C-alpha positions in Angstrom: -17.2 0.1 29.0 -18.5 -2.0 31.8 -17.9 -5.4 30.3 -14.2 -4.6 29.7 -13.7 -4.5 33.5 -15.1 -8.0 33.7 -12.1 -9.4 31.7 -14.3 -10.5 28.8 -11.9 -11.5 25.9 -11.4 -8.9 23.2 -13.0 -11.2 20.7 -16.3 -10.7 22.5 -16.2 -6.9 22.4 -18.2 -4.9 20.0 -16.3 -4.9 16.6 -15.6 -1.1 16.7 -13.8 -1.6 20.1 -11.5 -4.4 19.1 -8.1 -2.9 18.2 -7.5 -5.0 15.1 -10.9 -4.4 13.7 -10.8 -0.8 14.6 -7.5 -0.5 12.7 -9.1 -2.0 9.6 -12.3 0.0 9.8 -11.1 3.4 10.9 -7.3 3.4 10.2 -4.2 3.4 12.3 -4.6 7.0 13.4 -7.8 6.2 15.2 -6.1 3.9 17.7 -4.6 4.9 21.0 -1.0 4.0 22.0 -2.5 1.3 24.2 -4.6 -0.2 21.4 -1.6 -0.3 19.0 0.4 -2.0 21.7 -2.4 -4.5 22.3 -2.2 -5.5 18.7 1.5 -6.3 19.2 0.7 -8.3 22.4 -1.9 -10.3 20.5 -3.9 -11.9 23.3 -4.3 -11.6 27.1 -4.5 -14.1 29.9 -7.2 -15.2 32.4 -7.2 -11.9 34.2 -6.2 -9.4 31.6 -7.0 -8.7 28.0 -4.3 -7.7 25.6 -5.5 -4.1 26.1 -5.2 -4.4 29.9 -1.7 -5.6 29.6 -0.8 -2.7 27.2 -2.2 -0.2 29.7 -0.1 -1.8 32.5 3.0 -1.5 30.3 2.3 2.1 29.5 1.4 2.9 33.1 4.8 1.7 34.3 6.5 3.9 31.8 4.8 7.3 32.4 2.3 6.7 29.6 5.2 7.6 27.3 6.5 5.6 24.3 9.9 7.2 24.5 10.2 6.0 28.1 9.0 2.6 27.0 11.7 2.4 24.3 14.4 2.7 27.0 13.4 -0.4 28.9 14.8 -3.9 28.4 13.3 -7.4 28.0 13.8 -8.1 31.7 11.7 -5.0 32.6 8.8 -6.1 30.4 8.6 -9.7 31.5 8.1 -8.6 35.1 4.5 -7.9 34.0 2.4 -11.1 34.3 1.3 -12.1 30.8 4.3 -10.6 29.0 6.8 -13.3 28.3 10.1 -13.0 26.5 8.6 -13.5 23.0 6.0 -10.7 23.5 8.7 -8.4 25.1 10.9 -8.9 22.0 8.0 -8.1 19.6 7.2 -4.8 21.5 10.9 -3.7 21.7 11.4 -4.6 18.0 8.4 -2.5 17.0 9.8 0.5 19.0 13.2 0.0 17.4 11.6 0.1 13.9 9.9 3.3 14.9 13.2 4.8 16.0 14.9 3.8 12.8 12.1 5.2 10.7 12.8 8.7 12.2 16.4 8.5 11.0 15.7 6.9 7.6 16.6 8.7 4.5 13.6 10.1 2.5 13.3 8.4 -0.8 13.5 10.9 -3.7 10.8 9.7 -6.2 11.1 10.2 -9.9 8.7 12.7 -11.4 7.1 12.2 -14.8 6.4 15.2 -16.9 6.7 13.8 -20.4 5.6 10.8 -22.4 9.3 10.1 -23.1 10.0 9.6 -19.4 7.1 7.2 -19.1 8.3 5.4 -22.2 11.7 4.8 -20.7 10.2 3.3 -17.6 7.9 1.0 -19.6 10.7 0.0 -22.0 12.8 -1.1 -19.0 9.9 -3.1 -17.6 8.8 -4.8 -20.9 12.0 -4.7 -23.0 11.6 -6.5 -26.3 9.3 -9.1 -25.0 7.9 -11.5 -27.7 4.5 -11.3 -26.2 2.2 -8.5 -25.1 2.3 -7.1 -21.5 0.2 -4.4 -19.9 1.7 -2.3 -17.1 0.7 0.8 -15.2 2.6 3.6 -13.5 1.0 5.0 -10.3 1.6 8.6 -9.5 0.9 10.9 -6.6 -0.6 14.5 -6.8 2.9 15.9 -7.7 3.3 13.3 -10.5 6.0 11.5 -8.6 6.1 7.7 -9.2 4.6 5.7 -6.4 5.3 2.4 -8.1 4.9 0.5 -11.4 2.9 -2.7 -11.6 2.3 -5.5 -14.2 -1.3 -6.0 -15.0 -1.3 -8.9 -17.5 0.7 -11.0 -19.9 -0.7 -12.4 -23.1 0.3 -13.8 -26.5 1.8 -12.3 -29.6 -1.4 -10.6 -30.6 -2.9 -9.4 -27.4 -3.5 -9.6 -23.6 -6.6 -9.4 -21.5 -6.8 -6.2 -19.3 -9.2 -6.0 -16.4 -9.9 -2.4 -15.3 -11.0 -3.7 -11.9 -7.5 -5.0 -11.2 -6.0 -1.7 -12.4 -8.1 0.5 -10.1 -7.8 -1.9 -7.1 -4.0 -1.4 -7.3 -4.4 2.3 -7.8 -6.7 2.7 -4.8 -4.6 0.4 -2.6 -1.6 2.7 -3.1 -3.7 5.9 -3.0 -2.6 7.0 -6.5 -3.9 10.3 -7.8 -3.3 9.3 -11.4 -2.0 6.5 -13.6 -0.2 6.0 -16.9 -1.1 2.9 -18.9 1.4 1.1 -21.1 1.6 -2.0 -23.2 3.8 -3.3 -26.0 3.2 -4.5 -29.5 5.6 -7.4 -30.3 5.1 -6.7 -34.0 6.9 -3.3 -33.6 3.9 -1.4 -35.0 2.8 1.3 -32.6 -0.5 2.3 -34.3 -3.3 1.7 -31.8 -5.9 -1.0 -32.7 -9.6 -0.6 -32.2 -9.3 -2.9 -29.2 -6.6 -0.5 -27.8 -8.9 2.4 -28.3 -11.8 0.7 -26.6 -9.9 -0.4 -23.5 -8.2 3.1 -23.2 -11.6 4.9 -23.2 -13.1 2.3 -20.8 -10.2 2.7 -18.3 -10.3 6.5 -18.7 -14.0 6.7 -18.0 -13.7 4.4 -14.9 -10.9 6.7 -13.7 -13.2 9.7 -13.9 -15.7 8.0 -11.6 -13.1 7.0 -9.1 -11.2 10.3 -9.2 -8.0 8.6 -10.5 -6.9 10.4 -13.7 -5.6 8.4 -16.6 -2.8 10.7 -17.9 -1.7 8.7 -20.9 -1.6 5.3 -22.5 1.6 4.4 -24.3 2.0 1.7 -26.9 5.6 0.5 -27.3 7.2 -0.8 -30.5 10.8 -1.2 -31.6 12.6 1.9 -30.4 9.4 4.0 -30.8 6.1 4.6 -29.0 2.7 6.0 -29.5 1.2 8.3 -26.8 -2.5 8.9 -26.6 -1.9 12.1 -24.7 0.6 13.5 -27.2 -1.8 12.5 -30.1 -4.7 14.2 -28.3 -6.8 11.0 -28.5 -7.2 10.3 -24.8 
């Protein structure tokens, strides 16, 4: 664009053209190597924007990130506007990328039964003297993405906000979730309040395309599964 050649600061560009905003609006895959590098650089100087500096760095390294990863700090600081701190940030990011390629793939646990979900919730909640509500996030293959605490309450109940549940699920791109909470009394029979919140969360999941596979109520060495009981 014409105004970029006039060294107008990135903050004055159209929002879709600013690397950081573009990252937020369109995702990391929409950015060029130069735009990603510009985010690391942060800001430019009187003559060059951060993107201009990024292009200079790439230009001196055959437009190739592998070639860039071979240079040292002293090579980068030869470019006006790239000091030692920025050079270290760039090389640290490239080193992280290299290590990522050699990192071991984490084997995630797969849940296929209510008993497996119960064991996970039991570890998380134990024999707490107050109610807690947790969720397990799963991918399409029913592998665990993570487990998350939603709320803590008193002896007789805890407040559960479906918005919080689905914000977490969407943030982690979960395909499905399993709900779980404990009854400090040891009784696992669901209450009317349990039934209402289960249906409410299930129906919200249908709208958001995040399936609620089960809701477990934990007692003393026993549990109730809505899925097993056919009441979900």
